[in-house]
C-alpha positions as CSV (number, residue, x, y, z in Angstrom):
1,P,-3.0,-7.4,25.8
2,C,-2.1,-10.5,23.3
3,S,0.8,-9.8,21.0
4,R,-0.2,-10.3,17.3
5,E,2.5,-12.5,15.6
6,V,4.1,-11.5,12.2
7,P,3.6,-14.1,9.7
8,T,7.0,-15.8,8.6
9,S,6.8,-14.5,4.7
10,T,6.0,-10.8,6.1
11,R,9.5,-11.2,8.3
12,A,11.4,-12.8,5.5
13,S,10.2,-10.0,3.1
14,R,11.5,-7.1,5.7
15,A,14.7,-8.4,6.2
16,P,17.1,-9.1,3.3
17,S,18.9,-12.3,2.9
18,A,22.8,-12.7,4.5
19,P,23.7,-13.3,0.7
20,R,21.6,-10.3,-0.8
21,A,23.2,-8.3,2.0
22,S,26.6,-9.2,1.0
23,M,26.4,-8.8,-2.6
24,V,24.9,-5.3,-2.0
25,A,28.1,-4.7,0.3
26,L,30.2,-5.5,-1.9
27,I,28.5,-3.8,-4.8
28,S,28.8,-0.6,-2.8
29,R,32.7,-1.2,-2.0
30,L,33.6,-1.7,-6.1
31,G,31.5,1.1,-6.8
32,A,33.1,3.6,-4.1
33,C,36.2,3.0,-6.3
34,V,34.8,4.8,-9.2
35,P,35.2,8.9,-8.7
36,V,32.0,9.6,-10.3
37,Y,29.0,11.1,-8.1
38,D,25.8,11.3,-10.7
39,F,24.4,8.7,-12.6
40,H,24.5,11.0,-16.2
41,T,28.3,10.8,-16.2
42,A,28.3,7.3,-14.9
43,R,26.2,6.3,-18.0
44,K,27.9,7.9,-20.4
45,Y,31.2,6.4,-19.5
46,A,29.4,2.9,-19.3
47,E,27.8,3.3,-23.1
48,L,31.1,4.0,-24.3
49,L,32.3,0.8,-22.6
50,L,29.3,-1.3,-24.3
51,N,30.1,0.2,-27.6
52,A,33.8,-0.8,-27.3
53,Q,32.8,-4.4,-26.0
54,I,30.5,-4.7,-29.1
55,I,33.5,-3.7,-31.2
56,L,35.9,-6.2,-29.7
57,C,33.1,-8.9,-29.9
58,A,32.3,-8.0,-33.5
59,C,36.1,-8.4,-34.3
60,G,36.2,-11.5,-32.6
61,A,33.6,-13.3,-34.4
62,L,35.8,-13.3,-37.4
63,S,37.7,-16.2,-35.8
64,W,36.2,-19.4,-36.7
65,A,36.6,-21.1,-33.6
66,F,36.8,-20.2,-29.7
67,G,34.5,-17.3,-29.9
68,G,31.8,-18.7,-27.0
69,V,32.8,-16.1,-24.5
70,A,32.6,-13.4,-26.9
71,S,29.3,-14.2,-28.4
72,L,28.1,-14.0,-24.5
73,T,29.7,-10.9,-24.0
74,F,27.9,-9.4,-27.5
75,G,24.5,-10.6,-25.9
76,F,25.0,-8.9,-22.4
77,A,26.1,-5.6,-23.9
78,L,22.9,-5.6,-26.2
79,L,20.7,-6.5,-23.1
80,A,22.7,-3.6,-21.0
81,H,21.7,-1.1,-24.2
82,V,17.9,-2.1,-24.2
83,G,17.9,-1.8,-20.1
84,L,19.7,1.9,-20.4
85,E,17.2,3.1,-23.1
86,V,13.9,1.4,-21.2
87,A,15.2,2.3,-18.1
88,K,14.6,-0.8,-16.3
89,P,16.6,-1.3,-13.4
90,R,15.9,-5.2,-12.9
91,L,17.8,-5.5,-16.4
92,L,20.8,-3.3,-15.4
93,K,21.1,-5.3,-12.4
94,M,20.9,-8.5,-14.1
95,Y,23.8,-7.3,-16.6
96,T,25.9,-5.9,-13.5
97,V,25.6,-9.8,-11.8
98,S,26.5,-11.0,-15.0
99,Q,29.9,-9.5,-15.4
100,F,30.8,-10.8,-12.2
101,A,30.3,-14.5,-14.0
102,L,31.8,-13.4,-17.3
103,L,35.0,-12.4,-15.8
104,L,35.2,-15.8,-14.3
105,W,34.6,-17.1,-17.7
106,D,37.6,-14.8,-19.1
107,V,39.6,-16.7,-16.7
108,I,38.6,-20.1,-17.3
109,W,38.8,-19.4,-21.2
110,L,42.1,-17.9,-21.1
111,S,43.8,-20.5,-19.0
112,L,42.3,-23.5,-21.4
113,W,42.7,-21.5,-24.8
114,A,45.3,-19.0,-24.6
115,R,48.6,-20.8,-24.7
116,R,47.3,-23.7,-26.8
117,I,46.0,-20.6,-29.3
118,D,49.3,-19.0,-29.0
119,R,51.6,-22.0,-29.4
120,G,49.4,-23.3,-32.2
121,A,50.7,-27.1,-31.8
122,D,47.0,-28.4,-31.7
123,S,46.2,-30.5,-34.7
124,I,43.4,-28.4,-35.3
125,F,46.0,-25.8,-36.3
126,A,47.5,-27.8,-39.1
127,N,46.6,-25.4,-41.6
128,A,49.0,-22.6,-40.9
129,H,46.7,-20.1,-43.2
130,Y,43.8,-20.4,-40.5
131,H,46.3,-19.8,-37.3
132,G,46.1,-16.2,-37.2
133,T,42.5,-15.8,-36.9
134,P,42.2,-17.4,-33.6
135,R,45.2,-15.4,-32.5
136,F,43.4,-12.3,-33.4
137,L,40.3,-13.8,-31.4
138,L,43.0,-14.3,-28.5
139,G,43.8,-10.4,-28.7
140,M,40.3,-9.5,-28.7
141,Q,39.8,-11.4,-25.6
142,V,42.3,-10.2,-23.7
143,L,41.2,-6.5,-24.3
144,L,37.7,-7.5,-23.1
145,F,39.3,-9.4,-20.0
146,L,41.5,-6.4,-19.3
147,S,38.0,-4.1,-19.5
148,R,36.1,-6.7,-17.3
149,P,37.3,-4.9,-14.1
150,L,36.7,-1.4,-15.0
151,V,32.9,-2.3,-16.2
152,I,32.4,-3.8,-13.2
153,M,33.4,-1.1,-10.8
154,L,31.8,1.2,-13.3
155,W,28.2,-0.3,-13.2
156,C,28.3,-1.6,-9.6
157,K,29.0,2.5,-9.3
158,M,25.5,3.1,-11.0
159,W,23.9,0.3,-9.0
160,D,24.8,2.3,-6.1
161,L,23.5,5.5,-7.3
162,G,19.8,3.7,-7.8
163,F,20.3,4.0,-11.6
164,G,19.0,7.5,-11.8
165,A,16.4,7.1,-9.3
166,A,18.6,9.5,-7.0
167,D,19.2,11.9,-9.6
168,A,15.6,12.3,-10.4
169,A,14.8,13.6,-6.8
170,N,18.1,15.7,-7.0
171,P,17.5,18.9,-9.0
172,Y,21.4,19.4,-9.1
173,G,22.3,16.1,-11.2
174,Q,19.7,16.9,-13.9
175,M,21.3,20.7,-14.1
176,E,22.9,19.8,-17.2
177,D,19.8,18.7,-19.2
178,A,17.1,21.5,-18.0
179,M,16.9,24.0,-20.4
180,P,16.6,27.5,-19.2
181,A,13.1,29.3,-20.1
182,P,13.7,32.1,-22.9
183,P,13.6,35.6,-21.4
184,P,10.6,37.8,-22.6
185,P,10.9,40.1,-25.6
186,P,11.7,43.5,-24.7
187,G,8.9,46.1,-25.2
188,G,6.5,42.8,-26.2
189,A,3.1,41.9,-24.6
190,P,3.4,40.3,-21.3
191,P,2.6,36.2,-21.2
192,P,-1.0,35.3,-20.8
193,A,-0.3,34.4,-17.4
194,A,0.9,37.4,-16.1
195,A,-1.8,39.6,-17.9
196,A,-4.8,37.6,-16.2
197,S,-2.8,38.2,-12.6
198,A,-2.8,41.6,-13.6
199,A,-6.3,42.3,-14.7
200,A,-7.3,40.0,-11.4
201,L,-5.5,42.4,-9.2
202,R,-7.0,45.4,-10.3
203,A,-10.6,44.2,-10.4
204,A,-10.0,43.3,-6.7
205,A,-8.7,47.0,-6.0
206,A,-11.6,48.1,-7.8
207,G,-14.0,46.5,-5.5
208,P,-17.7,45.7,-6.5
209,A,-19.5,48.3,-8.5
């Protein structure tokens, strides 16, 4: 029999590319560093870190200059909040990948401006009254830089957990959110379904008239 050749596009769609496989392996390794094993707990910590980032960016916005990275972090934090609310894995994956780029941006920004802002020797700091505000932004940027590795590992953990898809198939992951059914009142009437089942059993036992 003649063998049927599989189209090239089909083979490409089945086998993931090498960069994508390497990225998934890196995300799995980083996610393994976080001792959290369910998506709901990881989401709670992620939301706390997102709120902390938004507060740091809002405080850094008080500076009259050098706030580019803080603005980017603020925008991506809002994107993450929207992605969590609408439960869109594609948005959540975009935010996770963006954190690697923002970590590189933090390093570049700090290498370019941290020393100059701290010394205040440039002509842009000629007025001493405006020197304290960029220093305040520098402090907020350092805090964002320190929190970035924790954010990356936590979001990689949520990616590794399928952003909640695994918990939907695992009933033990949602035991905290499940509300137990209230017990029937003592001496009260049985539920309608139980009464209907009892009536059907009695009719079957009586047989045809």
